[in-house]
N, C-alpha and C positions, 0 to 999 in steps of 0.2 A: 886135613882133607875132609873130615866129617863136617867141620864148620863151614867150608866153602860149599859143600853139597846142600846143607840146610839153607844157606843164603840163596843159592841158585833156586832151590825148590820154593822158598818164600817169594822170590822175585817172579817166578813163573806163575804162581798162584795169584799174585797181585796183578800181573799183566793180563791174565785171563779175566780177572774181575773187572779191570778197567775197560778192556776191549770187548767184553761180552755185550751183546745187544740187550738193552733194557726193555722189558715188555711195556707196551703202551698202557697208560693208566686205565683205559677203557677196554682192554683186551678181555675177551670172554674166557672163562674156564673151559677146558676141553669138554665137549659133550653138551654144553649149554648153548641154546639158540638165542640169538639176539632178538628182542621183541620187535615186531613189525612196527614201522613208523606209523604214526597216526595220520589222519587226513590233513591236507594242506591248511595252513592258517593264514589269516589276513588277506584273503583274496578280495580285491576291491573292484577289479575290472573284469577279470576272468570269472566265468560262472562259479558261484559258490559250491555247486554240486560236483565240480570237477574232481576226479580222483587224483591221487598222487601221480600215477603214470601219465594221465592226461596233462597235468601241469608240467611235468618234466619234459614231455614231448614239445609243448609250446615253448618252454624256456630254451630248449635246444635250438629251435628255429631262431629265437632271439639271438642267442650266442653266435650262431653261424652267420646270421644276417649282419651282425656288427663286428664279427671277428674277435669276440671277447670271451672271457670265462665267467663263471657264476659270480665271483667276488667283485666283478665290475659294478654290479648293481646291488648285490647282497652282502650283508655282514657275514663273514665266515662263521659257520656254526649256528647262525640265527637267521634263517631265510625269511622269517616273518617280520623282522625288524624293518622299520622305515627310516633308519638313521642315514642312509646314503642318498644324496640328492639325485644320483643317477637312477635310482629306483623310482623316484617321483617323476622324473623325466620320462622314463620308460612307460609309466602309466598314462601320462599325457599323450605320448606318441601312440600308444595302443588305442586310446579313445579316438584320436584323430583318424587312425587307420580304420577303425570300426565305422566312423561317420562316413569316410570316403566310400567304403564298401557298401554301406547301407544306401547312401544317397546317389551313388554313381553306378554301382554294379548290382542293384536290386538285392543287396544282402549277400551276394556271392563273395566268397573270400578270393579277392583278386590282388590285394595289396598286402605286402608283408614288409618287415624291416629291410629285407634285402632289396626291395624295389628301389629304395633310395640310398641305403647305406652301402650296398655292394661290398660287404665284408669289412667296412671301415667304421670306426667308432663314431665319426661324424659324417653326415651325408656329403657327398661331393657337390659343390655348388656349380661347377663347370665340368664339361667333358674333359677327360684326361688329355694331356698334350700328346699329339701324335707327330709323326714325321711331317716335315714341311710339305704342303700340297705341291703336286707336280705342276710345273709351269706349262701352260698351253701355248702353242705357237699362235701368234696373231699375225695380222698382215704387216705389222711394224717390225717383227724380228724374223 
């Protein structure tokens, strides 16, 4: 009886050890504050003096305009990296939008990603298909 109780207790301890959540490697000790992130790095098209909140606000409009998440253009955990081709394309597109706004709208922000993308990764080349147009009566029918 004592032997089965010890085995049960050992099994319970092992189960708790296996099933207990493992703290993340970067978890902060209680009471310690995480250091504030530094300024944005590797800004090439956005103004270099943009603060982190300003950059995040712009990036959110990009994400909404294309219906994507950060990792679509950015390497996870390294937003400054230029490794993804989608990030290079995003920069080209932003330059294009800036030129359109400058040359057509006197520098006013009138064009955004959503203007063409409408929440899709790639801009739609044609209007979406709709129901067949209604037939109008003519003299012949």
